C-alpha positions in Angstrom: -24.3 34.2 -3.1 -22.6 30.8 -2.8 -24.7 27.7 -2.9 -24.0 25.0 -0.4 -22.8 22.8 -3.2 -20.2 25.3 -4.3 -19.1 25.9 -0.7 -18.5 22.2 0.0 -16.7 21.8 -3.3 -14.4 24.7 -2.3 -13.7 23.1 1.1 -13.0 19.7 -0.5 -10.8 21.4 -3.1 -8.8 23.3 -0.4 -8.4 20.2 1.7 -7.1 18.3 -1.3 -4.6 21.1 -2.2 -3.3 21.4 1.3 -3.1 17.7 1.8 -1.2 17.1 -1.4 1.1 20.0 -0.6 1.7 18.6 2.9 2.4 15.1 1.6 4.8 16.2 -1.1 6.6 18.5 1.4 7.1 15.6 3.7 8.4 13.5 0.8 10.9 16.3 0.0 12.0 16.6 3.6 12.5 12.9 4.1 14.3 12.4 0.8 16.6 15.3 1.5 17.4 14.1 4.9 18.2 10.6 3.6 20.4 12.1 0.9 22.3 14.1 3.5 22.6 10.9 5.6 23.9 9.0 2.7 26.4 11.7 1.8 27.6 11.9 5.4 28.0 8.1 5.8 29.8 7.8 2.4 32.2 10.7 2.6 32.4 12.1 6.2 31.9 9.1 8.5 32.6 6.0 6.5 33.2 3.9 9.6 29.5 4.5 10.6 28.4 2.3 7.7 30.8 -0.6 8.5 28.9 -1.6 11.6 25.9 -2.8 9.4 28.0 -5.5 7.8 28.6 -8.9 9.3 30.8 -11.4 7.4 30.6 -14.1 10.0 33.5 -15.2 12.2 36.8 -15.2 10.5 38.1 -18.8 10.2 41.0 -19.6 12.4 43.6 -22.1 11.0 43.8 -25.4 12.9 47.6 -25.2 13.1 48.1 -28.9 13.4 45.7 -29.2 16.3 42.8 -31.6 15.6 40.2 -33.6 17.6 41.0 -37.2 18.2 38.1 -38.4 16.0 39.2 -36.3 13.0 40.4 -38.7 10.2 41.8 -35.9 8.0 45.4 -35.7 7.1 47.4 -32.5 7.9 47.3 -31.7 4.2 43.5 -32.0 4.1 43.2 -29.8 7.2 45.4 -27.2 5.6 43.3 -27.4 2.4 40.1 -27.1 4.4 41.5 -24.1 6.3 42.5 -22.4 3.0 39.1 -23.1 1.5 37.4 -21.6 4.6 39.6 -18.5 4.4 38.8 -18.1 0.7 35.1 -18.5 1.3 35.2 -15.9 4.1 37.0 -13.4 1.9 34.5 -14.0 -1.0 31.6 -13.4 1.4 33.2 -10.2 2.6 33.7 -9.0 -1.0 30.1 -9.9 -1.9 28.8 -8.1 1.2 30.8 -5.0 0.3 29.4 -5.1 -3.3 25.9 -5.5 -1.9 26.4 -2.5 0.4 27.6 -0.3 -2.4 24.6 -1.4 -4.6 22.2 -0.6 -1.8 23.7 2.9 -1.5 23.1 3.4 -5.2 19.5 2.1 -4.9 18.9 4.5 -1.9 20.4 7.4 -4.0 18.2 6.7 -7.0 15.1 6.3 -4.8 15.7 9.6 -2.9 16.5 11.5 -6.1 13.4 10.2 -7.8 11.2 11.1 -4.8 12.6 14.7 -5.0 12.0 14.8 -8.8 8.4 13.8 -8.4 7.5 15.6 -5.1 9.1 19.0 -5.9 7.1 19.9 -9.0 3.9 18.5 -7.4 4.5 20.6 -4.3 5.3 23.8 -6.3 2.2 23.4 -8.5 -0.2 22.8 -5.6 1.3 25.5 -3.5 1.1 28.0 -6.4 -2.6 27.2 -6.8 -3.1 27.7 -3.0 -1.3 31.1 -3.2 -3.2 32.2 -6.2 -6.5 31.3 -4.5 -5.6 33.2 -1.4 -4.6 36.2 -3.4 -7.9 36.2 -5.4 -9.9 35.7 -2.1 -8.1 38.7 -0.6 -8.8 40.8 -3.6 -12.5 39.8 -3.5 -12.7 40.7 0.2 -11.2 44.1 -0.3 -13.6 45.0 -3.1 
């Protein structure tokens, strides 16, 4: 005959096993979905990823038009236009590098979640199955 203490321990143990199995299963599903999303964005629909990047407005050359209160010479205006264009291109390159680095971080994070969650899930689920099997054998006998 089971004592109340043993019965409550068994309930707590079962709740723990099922809760860990559920959480690790959710981690596996979310990580797998994010990996699929990353793969689709990278190789199948690369344009879908470009909408997340904003480089700012592309500088427009003055082309000799300047406000009346502007004291710069045409050469200075051309140099400023060239510098603005170069800064914009550098920002665009930097943003692209950051986007690629973020993809690698996402990839590493999702793989690590899978590497941690999968064995935890398999272990806890095997314990649950073993307990069920032994309970069924006890009920038959």
